[in-house]
N, C-alpha and C positions, 0 to 999 in steps of 0.2 A: 082265871083259874091257874093254879100252880101245880105242877106235877110233883109227886113225892120224890125225894132224893134218897136213895138207898145208901147204905154204909159204903159199899164198894165204889159207887159213883163219886161220893163225896171224898173218899180216900184218894181216888184217882185225880180229882180236881186239885186237891191240896198238894199232892205229890208232883203233879204237872207244873204247878206254879213254882214249886221249889226246884224243879229240874232246870229252871231258867236262871236260878241263882238263889243264894241264901237270902232270907228275909226275916225281919223281926216281926213279932206277932201282929202289931197294928197294920203294917204295910201288907202282910200276907192276907189278913182278913179283908182289908179293903180291896185287894186285887180280886179275890174270890167274889166279894159282894158287888163289884162292878158288873159282873156278868150273871150272877145268880141271886135270887131273892132268898137270902139266908142270913141269919143273925150271927153276931160275934159269939154269943153264948153257945151256939151250936158248934162253932169251929174249935174253940179251945179244948173241949173234951176230945175231939178228933185228934188234935195235935198231941195231947198227952197219951192217947192210946197208940198212935203211930210211933211215938217215942218208946213206949213200953215194948212194942213189937219190933223195935230196932230198925224201923223203916225210915226214921229220921233221927238226927242228933240235935242237941240243943247246946248252945254256948252263949255266954254273956259277954257283952262288950260295953265299956264305959261310954256314956254319951251325956254331956252337960251335967256331970256330977252324979248321974244315975246309971244303972246298968240297963241295957236293952237285951232282951232275950231273943237270940237268933235261932232259926231253924234251918237245917240243911238236910237234904236227902242223902241217904246212905246207899252203898252199892246194892244191898238187898231191896231197898226202897225203889231203886232204879229198875231192878228186875221185876218187881211187883207192878210198877207203873207200866212197863212194857206189856206184861200179861193183861192188865186191865184195859190198856188201849186196844189190844186185839179183841178182847171180849166186847168192848164198847162198839167197835166197828161192826161185829156180827149182830149185836143187838139192835143197833141203829139201822142197819140195812134191813133187818127183818121187820122192824116197825115201819120204816119207810115203805117197804113193799106192801105191807098190809093196809096202810092208810092211803096209799097212792090211788089217785083216781085214774081211770082209763080215759080214752079220748072222748067218751060220751058222758062224762061227769059222774060216772059210777065208780065206787071203790072196788078193789079186787076181792075183798072178803064177802061183801054183801051184794055185789053187782050181779 
């Protein structure tokens, strides 16, 4: 079973990868796909939207006679990523608490 990935969470994952350094589309999608069950066709619209929202920039660089499109996080993107990381920690901690079992094999919510 896979959990549904909301827009903000996907944005945060993409921006987090780019916060480690600029990446061209294929490498970026492969880095996300290494950890998450998500298709490339899902990621490219996210990249275009984040670019429209000025959370990342795009530039081309020649490679073996072709251009590679690189993505880079912007200062507003960095700020948004910081916000999303804080929201993620609160959300994750809440889910962890709800799903956590007590010492008797019962969870907090229904035990």
